[in-house]
C-alpha positions as CSV (number, residue, x, y, z in Angstrom):
1,M,0.0,0.0,-0.1
2,N,1.5,3.3,-1.1
3,A,1.8,5.9,1.7
4,T,-0.3,8.9,1.4
5,K,1.1,12.4,2.5
6,P,-0.4,13.6,5.7
7,L,-1.8,16.9,4.2
8,H,-3.5,15.0,1.5
9,L,-5.0,12.6,4.1
10,L,-6.0,15.6,6.2
11,L,-7.9,17.2,3.4
12,G,-9.3,13.8,2.5
13,L,-10.7,13.4,6.1
14,L,-12.1,16.8,6.2
15,L,-14.0,16.3,2.9
16,L,-15.2,13.0,4.2
17,S,-16.4,14.4,7.4
18,C,-18.4,17.2,5.6
19,A,-20.0,14.6,3.3
20,L,-20.9,12.3,6.4
21,S,-22.4,15.4,8.1
22,L,-24.7,16.2,5.3
23,L,-25.7,12.6,5.0
24,G,-26.1,12.3,8.7
25,V,-28.9,15.1,8.7
26,A,-30.5,13.4,5.9
27,V,-31.1,10.1,7.7
28,G,-33.9,9.8,10.2
29,S,-36.6,7.3,11.6
30,T,-37.9,7.0,8.0
31,G,-34.5,6.2,6.5
32,F,-32.8,8.4,3.9
33,S,-34.5,11.5,2.8
34,L,-33.4,14.9,1.3
35,E,-36.8,16.6,1.7
36,M,-35.9,18.4,5.0
37,L,-32.7,19.8,3.5
38,Q,-34.8,21.4,0.8
39,G,-37.0,23.3,3.3
40,G,-40.4,21.9,4.9
41,D,-42.7,23.0,7.5
42,A,-41.8,24.3,11.0
43,V,-41.9,20.8,12.6
44,Q,-39.4,19.4,10.0
45,Q,-37.2,22.3,10.5
46,Q,-37.2,21.9,14.3
47,I,-36.2,18.1,13.8
48,L,-33.5,19.1,11.5
49,W,-32.0,21.9,13.6
50,Q,-32.7,20.5,17.1
51,I,-32.2,16.8,16.7
52,R,-30.3,15.7,13.5
53,F,-27.7,18.5,13.3
54,P,-26.6,18.4,16.9
55,R,-26.7,14.5,16.8
56,S,-24.2,14.4,13.8
57,A,-22.0,17.2,15.2
58,G,-21.9,15.7,18.7
59,A,-21.2,12.2,17.2
60,W,-18.3,13.4,15.1
61,A,-16.8,15.3,18.2
62,A,-17.2,12.3,20.5
63,G,-15.5,10.1,17.9
64,A,-12.7,12.6,17.5
65,L,-12.1,12.6,21.2
66,L,-12.0,8.8,21.2
67,G,-9.6,8.7,18.2
68,L,-7.4,11.3,19.9
69,A,-7.4,9.3,23.2
70,G,-6.5,6.2,21.3
71,A,-3.5,7.8,19.7
72,V,-2.4,9.3,23.0
73,A,-2.6,6.0,24.9
74,Q,-0.7,4.2,22.1
75,G,2.1,6.8,22.1
76,L,2.3,7.3,25.8
77,F,2.3,3.6,26.7
78,R,4.3,2.6,23.5
79,N,1.6,0.0,23.0
80,P,-0.3,-0.6,19.7
81,L,-3.1,-2.3,21.6
82,A,-3.6,0.5,24.1
83,D,-6.9,2.4,24.0
84,P,-9.5,3.9,26.5
85,Y,-11.2,0.6,26.7
86,L,-8.2,-1.7,27.3
87,L,-6.8,0.7,30.0
88,G,-10.0,0.8,31.8
89,A,-10.6,4.5,31.2
90,S,-14.0,3.9,29.5
91,A,-15.2,1.7,32.3
92,G,-14.1,4.3,34.9
93,A,-15.9,7.0,33.1
94,G,-19.0,5.1,32.7
95,L,-19.0,4.2,36.5
96,G,-18.6,8.0,37.3
97,V,-21.5,8.8,35.3
98,A,-23.6,6.0,36.7
99,V,-22.9,6.9,40.1
100,L,-23.9,10.7,39.6
101,L,-27.1,9.7,37.8
102,V,-28.1,7.3,40.4
103,L,-27.3,9.7,43.2
104,L,-29.4,12.4,41.6
105,G,-32.1,10.1,40.1
106,L,-31.8,11.4,36.5
107,S,-31.6,10.0,33.1
108,P,-28.9,10.9,30.6
109,A,-31.7,11.7,28.1
110,T,-33.2,14.4,30.3
111,A,-30.1,15.9,31.8
112,A,-29.9,19.8,31.3
113,W,-26.7,21.6,30.1
114,S,-25.4,22.1,33.6
115,M,-26.0,18.4,34.4
116,K,-24.3,17.3,31.2
117,L,-21.3,19.3,32.2
118,G,-21.4,17.7,35.8
119,L,-21.6,14.2,34.0
120,T,-18.5,15.1,32.0
121,G,-16.6,16.0,35.3
122,A,-17.8,12.7,37.0
123,A,-16.6,10.8,34.0
124,F,-13.3,12.5,34.0
125,L,-12.8,11.5,37.6
126,G,-13.8,8.1,37.0
127,A,-11.4,7.7,33.9
128,V,-8.4,9.2,35.9
129,A,-9.1,6.8,38.9
130,A,-9.3,3.9,36.4
131,V,-6.0,4.6,34.5
132,L,-4.2,5.1,37.8
133,L,-5.5,1.9,39.3
134,T,-4.5,0.1,36.1
135,L,-0.9,1.6,36.1
136,T,-0.8,0.7,40.0
137,L,-1.7,-2.9,39.3
138,A,0.6,-3.2,36.3
139,R,3.4,-1.6,38.3
140,G,4.1,0.9,35.5
141,V,4.1,0.6,31.7
142,Q,7.3,-1.4,31.2
143,Q,5.5,-4.9,30.9
144,T,3.0,-4.9,28.0
145,M,1.1,-8.1,28.9
146,R,0.9,-7.0,32.6
147,L,-0.5,-3.5,31.6
148,L,-3.1,-5.1,29.2
149,L,-4.1,-7.7,31.8
150,A,-4.5,-5.1,34.5
151,G,-6.6,-2.9,32.1
152,V,-8.8,-5.7,31.3
153,I,-9.3,-6.6,35.0
154,V,-10.1,-3.0,35.9
155,G,-12.4,-2.7,33.1
156,V,-14.4,-5.8,33.9
157,V,-14.7,-5.0,37.6
158,L,-15.7,-1.4,37.0
159,G,-18.1,-2.5,34.4
160,S,-19.7,-4.9,36.7
161,A,-20.1,-2.2,39.2
162,T,-21.9,0.0,36.8
163,A,-24.2,-2.8,35.8
164,L,-25.0,-3.5,39.4
165,L,-25.9,0.3,40.1
166,T,-28.2,0.1,37.0
167,I,-29.9,-3.0,38.4
168,M,-30.4,-1.3,41.7
169,T,-32.1,1.7,40.1
170,P,-35.0,0.5,38.0
171,D,-36.3,4.0,37.2
172,I,-33.3,4.7,34.9
173,M,-32.5,1.2,33.9
174,R,-33.7,1.5,30.3
175,P,-31.8,4.7,29.4
176,M,-28.7,3.4,31.3
177,Q,-28.7,0.2,29.3
178,A,-28.8,2.3,26.0
179,F,-25.9,4.4,27.7
180,M,-23.8,1.4,28.4
181,L,-24.3,0.0,24.8
182,G,-23.5,3.6,23.3
183,T,-25.8,5.9,21.9
184,T,-25.8,9.1,20.1
185,G,-29.6,9.7,20.8
186,F,-28.8,11.6,24.0
187,L,-26.8,14.3,22.2
188,S,-28.0,17.8,21.9
189,W,-26.6,21.3,21.2
190,A,-25.6,21.2,25.0
191,S,-23.5,18.2,24.3
192,V,-21.9,19.8,21.3
193,W,-20.9,23.0,23.3
194,I,-19.2,20.6,25.7
195,L,-17.6,18.2,23.4
196,L,-16.0,20.8,21.1
197,P,-14.2,22.9,23.5
198,V,-12.9,19.8,25.3
199,L,-11.7,18.4,21.9
200,L,-9.7,21.6,21.2
201,G,-8.3,21.7,24.6
202,C,-7.2,18.1,24.4
203,L,-5.9,18.4,20.9
204,L,-3.8,21.4,21.9
205,V,-2.2,19.7,24.8
206,A,-1.6,16.5,22.9
207,L,0.1,18.3,20.1
208,G,2.2,20.3,22.5
209,A,3.5,16.8,23.7
210,S,3.9,15.4,20.3
211,R,7.7,15.8,20.2
212,A,8.0,14.1,23.6
213,L,6.0,11.2,22.2
214,D,8.3,10.9,19.3
215,A,11.3,10.8,21.7
216,L,9.5,8.1,23.8
217,T,9.4,5.8,20.8
218,L,13.1,5.6,21.1
219,G,13.0,4.6,24.8
220,E,12.6,6.3,28.0
221,A,16.4,6.7,28.5
222,T,16.8,8.3,25.1
223,A,13.8,10.6,25.8
224,R,15.4,11.6,29.1
225,S,18.8,12.4,27.2
226,L,16.9,14.6,24.9
227,G,15.6,16.7,27.7
228,V,12.0,15.3,27.9
229,R,10.5,15.8,31.4
230,L,8.7,12.3,31.5
231,P,6.8,12.9,34.8
232,L,5.2,16.2,33.6
233,V,4.6,14.6,30.1
234,R,3.0,11.5,31.6
235,L,0.7,13.5,33.9
236,S,-0.4,16.0,31.2
237,L,-1.1,13.1,28.7
238,I,-2.9,10.9,31.2
239,A,-5.1,13.8,32.2
240,T,-5.7,14.4,28.4
241,L,-6.6,10.8,27.9
242,A,-8.9,10.8,30.8
243,L,-10.7,14.0,29.9
244,A,-11.1,13.1,26.3
245,T,-12.4,9.7,27.2
246,G,-14.6,10.9,30.0
247,A,-16.3,13.7,27.9
248,A,-17.1,11.3,25.1
249,V,-18.4,8.7,27.4
250,A,-20.5,11.1,29.4
251,Q,-22.3,12.4,26.3
252,A,-22.4,9.2,24.0
253,G,-22.0,6.3,26.4
254,L,-19.5,3.3,26.1
255,I,-18.4,3.2,22.5
256,A,-15.8,0.5,21.8
257,F,-13.0,0.2,19.1
258,V,-13.0,3.8,17.8
259,G,-9.9,4.7,20.0
260,L,-8.1,1.6,18.9
261,V,-8.9,1.4,15.2
262,A,-8.5,5.2,14.3
263,P,-4.7,5.3,14.9
264,H,-4.1,2.0,13.0
265,L,-6.1,3.3,10.1
266,V,-4.0,6.4,10.0
267,R,-0.7,4.4,10.3
268,S,-1.9,2.1,7.3
269,R,-2.2,5.2,5.1
270,T,0.6,7.4,6.0
271,H,3.9,7.5,7.9
272,S,4.3,10.6,10.2
273,T,5.4,12.0,13.4
274,H,3.0,12.1,16.4
275,G,2.0,15.7,15.6
276,W,0.3,14.5,12.4
277,L,-0.8,11.2,13.9
278,L,-2.7,12.8,16.8
279,L,-4.5,15.1,14.6
280,L,-5.3,12.5,11.7
281,S,-6.5,10.0,14.5
282,A,-8.9,12.5,15.8
283,L,-10.4,13.3,12.3
284,T,-10.6,9.6,11.6
285,G,-12.3,8.9,14.9
286,G,-14.9,11.5,14.1
287,A,-15.6,10.1,10.6
288,L,-15.7,6.5,12.1
289,L,-18.3,7.3,14.8
290,L,-20.4,9.5,12.5
291,A,-20.4,6.8,9.7
292,A,-21.4,4.2,12.4
293,D,-24.2,6.5,13.6
294,I,-25.7,6.9,10.2
295,A,-25.6,3.0,9.8
296,A,-27.1,2.6,13.1
297,R,-30.0,4.9,12.2
298,W,-30.4,3.6,8.6
299,L,-29.9,-0.2,8.6
300,I,-33.2,-1.1,10.4
301,A,-35.2,2.2,10.3
302,P,-37.5,3.1,11.8
303,Q,-35.9,1.1,14.6
304,E,-32.3,2.1,15.7
305,L,-29.3,0.0,16.6
306,P,-27.0,1.1,19.5
307,V,-24.1,2.8,17.8
308,G,-21.6,1.1,20.1
309,V,-22.8,-2.2,18.8
310,V,-22.1,-1.1,15.2
311,T,-18.6,0.2,16.2
312,S,-17.8,-3.1,17.9
313,M,-18.8,-5.2,15.0
314,L,-16.9,-2.9,12.4
315,G,-13.9,-2.6,14.6
316,G,-13.7,-6.3,15.5
317,A,-14.0,-7.3,11.9
318,Y,-11.2,-4.9,10.9
319,L,-8.8,-6.3,13.4
320,L,-9.7,-9.9,12.5
321,L,-9.2,-9.1,8.9
322,L,-5.6,-7.8,9.8
323,M,-5.0,-11.0,11.9
324,H,-6.1,-13.1,9.0
325,R,-4.0,-11.4,6.4
326,G,-1.0,-11.5,8.8
327,K,-0.3,-7.9,8.5
328,V,1.4,-7.5,11.8
329,G,3.1,-4.3,10.6
330,E,-0.2,-2.5,10.4
331,L,-0.6,-3.1,14.2
332,K,2.5,-1.4,15.1
């Protein structure tokens, strides 16, 4: 496969995101229709501007955060299988959201703007705690298998705790089940105005640490000799990983594989430094989740599939295809 220049890939992803955004607002409970884009009555315009547009924009932003989080995790821990799920961050964020919703007796579908901001904070704290617990159990990042095993254990335990809280609170069981499967149905303009600033902030911090990530690929000793302040870099990137994961999970629920697959897709198309990899992974993650959301709404319309199920199926199929072809190089 010929490598694509990063700038060309950037332009291609931007065009793809624009095309998917237009397609996203044209897909509703009745399937694909362009009538609303050509006008319509007041009710149709309200559906377009208050439901479909924020849902598509929010899905793209949440996917971009997950793609960025995956690239940060893989670069920071020097592990091609690291992502928010495997490190326990998603499960921790989900538990933080579940605890707050149960304490307040609210549903993620009816939360106001201030409450959505509070959910993001709770998810951030849960994600930080989960990542730190994973690192503690793994005794650092030196042993890859130990890190992955610790992440799986933390994810399973915290996921079970979230399920237990859901069962104990029947009033919000149904929306919480949708939340745990991953859904873009709860997204609104309030979600968009939370996700976009978080995405911008996380992206700026990650890009600021991109040279440190490049140095880390040569080993910790080499990075130190080049003047990289590893404790500060780790602290800032773990906070970025947790905030990006927490914001996405708080607004769209538990969505798997986007953070894992997006950086691999970028690496399969272009060879670049972490500066480009982080930016392109975010754009790829946004396009992936938006495409999955369109498929979830369109495949069995008027019913709707949980978008987390769609991403799991597509992401799992992609990784199995790579394993079947023996393209180990694409997983590096």
